[in-house]
TORKE-535857 format. One record per residue (C-alpha): x, y negated, z negated; residue in three letters. Coordinates in nm, 2 decimals. Each point is the difference from the previous one (the first is absolute). Example, Ala and Ser with C-alpha at 12.3 -4.5 7.8 and 13.67 -1.06 7.14 Angstrom:
<zazas>
> xx_yy_zz_resn
> 1.23_0.45_-0.78_ALA
> 0.14_-0.34_0.07_SER
</zazas>
This chain:
<zazas>
> xx_yy_zz_resn
> 0.01_-0.01_0.02_CYS
> 0.12_-0.34_0.10_VAL
> -0.09_-0.34_0.06_LEU
> 0.02_-0.18_0.29_ALA
> 0.29_-0.19_0.11_ALA
> -0.17_-0.33_-0.12_THR
> -0.13_-0.05_-0.35_ALA
> -0.02_-0.23_-0.26_ALA
> 0.20_0.04_-0.31_ALA
> -0.27_0.14_-0.23_ASP
> -0.07_0.29_0.27_ASP
> 0.34_0.11_-0.05_PHE
> -0.10_0.05_-0.38_ARG
> -0.23_0.27_0.13_LYS
> 0.31_0.25_0.10_GLY
> 0.33_0.06_-0.11_LYS
> 0.31_-0.21_0.06_ILE
> 0.29_0.16_0.18_LEU
> 0.32_-0.09_-0.07_VAL
> 0.30_0.16_0.23_LEU
> 0.32_-0.02_-0.18_GLY
> -0.12_-0.09_-0.35_SER
> 0.31_0.10_-0.18_GLU
> 0.24_-0.25_0.17_GLY
> 0.03_-0.35_-0.12_MET
> -0.24_-0.16_0.21_ILE
> -0.29_0.31_-0.04_GLY
> 0.08_0.04_-0.38_SER
> -0.10_-0.35_-0.07_GLY
> -0.31_0.02_0.22_LEU
> -0.12_0.31_-0.17_MET
> 0.01_-0.22_-0.31_LYS
> -0.18_-0.29_0.14_TRP
> -0.29_0.21_0.08_LEU
> -0.01_0.17_-0.27_HIS
> -0.02_-0.33_-0.20_ALA
> -0.24_-0.14_0.20_ASN
> -0.28_0.32_0.03_ASN
> 0.11_0.18_0.30_TYR
> -0.08_0.37_0.02_GLU
> 0.36_0.17_0.19_THR
> 0.18_0.24_0.21_GLU
> 0.36_0.03_0.07_GLU
> 0.30_0.17_0.19_VAL
> 0.29_-0.08_-0.24_LYS
> 0.25_0.12_0.24_HIS
> 0.12_0.26_0.23_ARG
> 0.05_0.28_-0.25_ARG
> -0.32_-0.07_-0.11_HIS
> -0.23_0.00_0.32_ILE
> 0.25_-0.04_0.35_ASP
> -0.16_-0.23_0.17_LEU
> 0.18_0.13_0.33_ARG
> -0.24_0.34_0.01_VAL
> -0.30_-0.04_0.24_PRO
> -0.32_-0.01_-0.21_GLY
> 0.17_-0.10_-0.31_ALA
> -0.25_-0.27_-0.09_LEU
> -0.33_0.28_0.08_ASP
> 0.02_0.08_-0.37_ARG
> -0.16_-0.33_-0.05_PHE
> -0.35_-0.12_-0.03_SER
> -0.22_-0.29_-0.14_ASN
> 0.27_-0.24_0.13_ILE
> -0.08_-0.36_0.04_SER
> 0.34_-0.18_0.05_PHE
> 0.35_0.09_0.07_VAL
> 0.34_-0.16_-0.10_PHE
> 0.26_0.11_0.24_PHE
> 0.28_-0.04_-0.17_LEU
> 0.21_0.33_0.04_ALA
> 0.35_-0.07_0.20_CYS
> 0.32_0.14_0.06_GLU
> 0.11_-0.34_-0.17_VAL
> 0.27_-0.13_-0.20_GLY
> 0.20_-0.34_-0.05_GLY
> 0.25_-0.13_0.24_SER
> 0.27_0.23_-0.07_LYS
> -0.25_0.31_0.10_TYR
> -0.16_-0.15_0.27_ILE
> 0.33_-0.22_0.16_ASP
> 0.21_0.35_-0.07_ASN
> 0.17_0.07_0.32_LYS
> 0.02_0.39_-0.01_SER
> -0.16_0.13_0.32_ALA
> -0.21_0.25_-0.24_ASN
> -0.16_-0.27_-0.23_THR
> -0.08_-0.21_0.31_GLN
> -0.16_0.31_0.19_VAL
> -0.18_0.07_-0.36_GLU
> -0.14_-0.28_-0.05_ILE
> -0.17_0.01_0.36_LEU
> -0.13_0.37_0.01_SER
> -0.15_0.03_-0.38_HIS
> -0.16_-0.31_0.05_ASN
> -0.16_0.12_0.36_ALA
> -0.13_0.30_-0.14_GLN
> -0.15_-0.22_-0.28_ILE
> -0.17_-0.18_0.27_TYR
> -0.11_0.27_0.17_GLN
> -0.19_0.18_-0.26_VAL
> -0.11_-0.29_-0.19_VAL
> -0.13_-0.22_0.25_PHE
> -0.16_0.31_0.17_GLU
> -0.19_0.04_-0.34_TRP
> -0.08_-0.35_-0.05_LEU
> -0.11_-0.05_0.39_ALA
> -0.26_0.34_-0.04_ARG
> -0.15_-0.10_-0.30_THR
> -0.03_-0.38_0.08_ARG
> 0.16_-0.07_-0.36_THR
> 0.07_-0.44_-0.08_PRO
> 0.37_0.00_-0.10_PHE
> 0.32_-0.23_-0.06_LEU
> 0.31_0.14_0.18_PHE
> 0.35_-0.16_-0.16_THR
> 0.16_-0.13_0.23_SER
> 0.34_-0.20_-0.01_SER
> 0.14_-0.36_0.13_TYR
> 0.28_0.17_0.13_LEU
> -0.22_0.18_0.29_GLN
> 0.08_-0.28_0.22_THR
> 0.39_0.16_-0.02_GLN
> 0.13_0.29_0.24_TYR
> 0.12_0.21_-0.25_THR
> -0.17_0.34_-0.07_SER
> -0.18_-0.15_-0.34_TYR
> -0.11_-0.28_0.20_GLY
> -0.10_0.19_0.32_SER
> -0.22_0.24_-0.19_ILE
> -0.16_-0.23_-0.24_LYS
> -0.08_-0.20_0.40_ARG
> -0.15_0.34_0.12_VAL
> -0.19_0.03_-0.34_GLY
> -0.15_-0.36_0.11_GLU
> -0.06_0.13_0.38_THR
> -0.22_0.30_-0.09_TRP
> -0.19_-0.19_-0.27_ILE
> -0.07_-0.27_0.28_LYS
> -0.11_0.28_0.23_ALA
> -0.23_0.19_-0.26_LEU
> -0.19_-0.37_0.00_GLU
> -0.02_0.03_-0.37_PHE
> 0.19_-0.02_-0.28_GLY
> 0.23_-0.30_-0.16_LYS
> 0.34_-0.06_-0.04_ILE
> 0.21_-0.18_-0.31_VAL
> 0.37_-0.04_0.07_ARG
> 0.19_-0.05_-0.31_LEU
> 0.27_-0.19_-0.02_TRP
> 0.32_0.15_-0.26_ASN
> -0.23_0.12_-0.28_ILE
> 0.22_0.03_-0.32_TYR
> -0.09_0.21_-0.34_GLY
> 0.05_0.32_-0.20_PRO
> 0.12_0.33_0.19_GLU
> 0.27_0.24_-0.05_THR
> 0.32_-0.12_0.11_PRO
> 0.12_0.22_0.29_GLY
> 0.09_0.03_0.37_PRO
> -0.35_-0.19_0.06_LYS
> -0.04_-0.25_-0.27_SER
> -0.01_-0.34_0.05_HIS
> 0.30_-0.30_-0.04_VAL
> -0.15_-0.13_-0.30_LEU
> -0.07_0.33_-0.17_THR
> 0.40_0.11_0.08_ASP
> 0.11_-0.37_-0.15_TRP
> -0.21_0.01_-0.29_VAL
> 0.12_0.36_-0.06_ASN
> 0.37_-0.10_0.08_ALA
> -0.02_-0.29_-0.27_CYS
> -0.12_0.24_-0.22_LEU
> 0.22_0.26_0.02_SER
> 0.33_-0.15_0.14_THR
> 0.00_-0.35_-0.08_GLY
> 0.08_-0.07_0.38_GLU
> -0.23_-0.06_0.31_ILE
> 0.16_0.13_0.38_SER
> -0.16_-0.14_0.27_SER
> 0.00_0.23_0.32_LEU
> 0.00_-0.36_0.17_THR
> 0.16_-0.38_-0.03_ASP
> -0.34_-0.11_-0.14_GLY
> -0.05_-0.27_0.22_ARG
> -0.31_0.09_0.19_GLU
> -0.34_-0.09_-0.15_LEU
> -0.30_0.20_-0.12_ARG
> -0.30_0.00_-0.11_GLN
> -0.12_0.15_-0.31_PHE
> -0.33_0.09_-0.19_VAL
> -0.08_0.26_-0.26_SER
> -0.14_0.30_0.00_VAL
> -0.31_-0.16_-0.26_TRP
> -0.11_-0.25_0.22_ASP
> 0.03_0.21_0.34_THR
> -0.26_0.26_-0.18_VAL
> -0.17_-0.27_-0.07_ALA
> -0.06_-0.14_0.35_ALA
> -0.04_0.32_0.09_MET
> -0.33_0.06_-0.22_GLY
> -0.09_-0.35_0.14_THR
> 0.02_0.13_0.37_LEU
> -0.24_0.29_-0.09_MET
> -0.20_-0.18_-0.19_LYS
> -0.09_-0.27_0.32_HIS
> 0.08_0.28_0.22_TYR
> -0.26_-0.18_0.27_ASP
> 0.16_-0.32_-0.05_GLU
> 0.38_0.05_0.03_ALA
> 0.19_-0.04_0.33_ASP
> 0.12_0.31_0.21_PHE
> 0.34_-0.06_-0.14_VAL
> 0.06_-0.16_-0.37_SER
> 0.36_-0.07_-0.12_ASP
> 0.06_0.05_-0.36_ILE
> 0.30_-0.27_-0.07_SER
> 0.15_-0.23_-0.24_SER
> 0.06_-0.26_0.26_ASN
> 0.34_-0.11_-0.17_GLN
> 0.31_0.07_0.20_TRP
> 0.32_0.08_-0.26_ILE
> 0.32_0.07_0.11_PRO
> 0.15_0.36_-0.16_MET
> 0.29_-0.21_-0.16_ARG
> -0.30_-0.16_-0.20_GLN
> -0.19_0.30_-0.08_ILE
> 0.34_0.16_-0.18_ALA
> 0.04_-0.27_-0.18_SER
> -0.34_0.02_-0.14_LYS
> 0.06_0.37_-0.08_VAL
> 0.33_-0.06_-0.16_ALA
> -0.11_-0.30_-0.23_SER
> -0.36_0.19_-0.10_LEU
> 0.19_0.31_-0.09_SER
> -0.08_0.09_-0.40_PRO
> 0.38_0.13_-0.03_ASN
> 0.10_-0.35_0.03_GLY
> 0.24_0.03_0.25_HIS
> -0.01_0.13_0.36_CYS
> 0.23_-0.14_0.29_THR
> -0.10_0.01_0.36_ALA
> 0.29_0.09_0.31_SER
> -0.06_-0.04_0.38_PHE
> 0.11_0.25_0.32_ALA
> 0.10_-0.22_0.28_GLN
> -0.27_0.20_0.22_THR
> -0.29_-0.21_0.14_GLU
> -0.38_0.10_-0.06_ALA
> -0.21_0.03_0.27_VAL
> -0.15_-0.33_0.08_ALA
> -0.41_-0.01_-0.09_ARG
> -0.01_-0.37_-0.06_GLU
> -0.19_-0.05_0.35_GLY
> -0.32_0.14_-0.11_LEU
> -0.28_-0.16_-0.21_SER
> -0.28_0.12_-0.21_PRO
> -0.33_-0.12_0.11_ASP
> -0.15_-0.16_-0.30_VAL
> -0.27_-0.13_0.16_THR
> -0.22_0.32_-0.01_SER
> -0.28_0.09_-0.19_PHE
> 0.21_0.19_-0.26_LEU
> 0.11_-0.37_-0.12_TYR
> -0.39_-0.14_-0.02_THR
> -0.04_0.29_-0.29_LYS
> 0.38_0.07_-0.16_TRP
> 0.32_-0.15_-0.06_GLN
> 0.33_0.15_-0.19_PRO
> 0.03_-0.02_-0.29_THR
> 0.30_0.12_-0.15_ILE
> 0.32_-0.27_0.07_ASN
> 0.35_0.24_0.08_LEU
> 0.12_-0.08_-0.36_ASP
> -0.31_0.14_-0.21_ASP
> 0.01_0.28_0.25_GLY
> 0.36_0.11_-0.08_ILE
> -0.07_-0.02_-0.36_ARG
> -0.25_0.23_0.05_LYS
> 0.23_0.24_0.16_MET
> 0.25_-0.04_-0.27_TYR
> -0.27_0.05_-0.19_ASP
> -0.09_0.35_0.15_PHE
> 0.41_0.12_0.04_TYR
> 0.00_-0.07_-0.32_LEU
> 0.21_0.35_-0.15_PRO
> -0.34_0.03_-0.21_ALA
> -0.18_0.05_0.31_ASN
> 0.03_0.30_0.21_THR
> -0.32_0.02_0.21_ASN
> 0.10_-0.13_0.32_ALA
> -0.18_0.06_0.32_THR
> 0.17_0.15_0.32_PRO
> 0.18_-0.20_0.24_ALA
> -0.22_-0.01_0.31_HIS
> -0.38_0.04_0.10_GLU
> 0.11_0.39_0.10_ASP
> -0.17_0.19_0.22_LEU
</zazas>
């Protein structure tokens, strides 16, 4: 039992909200937001829970009124910019398999959904290309909506796929030294996972009014050297330094989020970067071991 692809927000309460990738950084936060707002949920946690590359993987679910399509073979820049052929092929092949299964089910059931893309979808990298394919697929389906994320940060398990703020906060806590993979002169925009899930919930609640594509961003460019300085100065250990490589990062400054969309009439980021970094430190202090996986997983 599913609802029509066009539905009012109250209609989504008639069924369950399905979160694909519910144990990732965004997915785990979104599950908390949905439960706090009294939505019934179903979930695909990760590949070991339900492998979305397997045909028919979603046929076990019924009475789904809305889907958050977060599941993706993804990680921070150290992962998606990895020059290893195996990594780049993995990004393309695993996500293509997921698309084949998930988009087929969504098209067949006509379930309203929000697909998480990236502002990097314009770039001719494996990650950018596969996100662009996802967006093109949705345009071909002629239903569903897209959200483009801009450098989301929040609690996750440090590892090969974790994001830069996770790595830097944990470096300050463990060694007292940030070691950047680039020269740190690149500009980025950051928005917290807590603000991100509120934005995604807002888009679901106003699904019919929302634009086909919505950017989630702080709309504030900041040099990575300044980010490193913030992370170091806010360290509860009292002392942390930062060193930078000679390598220039991939330029992304020519891109700009659209902050004139419907979303921004209902939502604005509320957590500034300093407070977000403090929340990260609070989470990673030794007493807290409840980190979530470092990616949305499959």
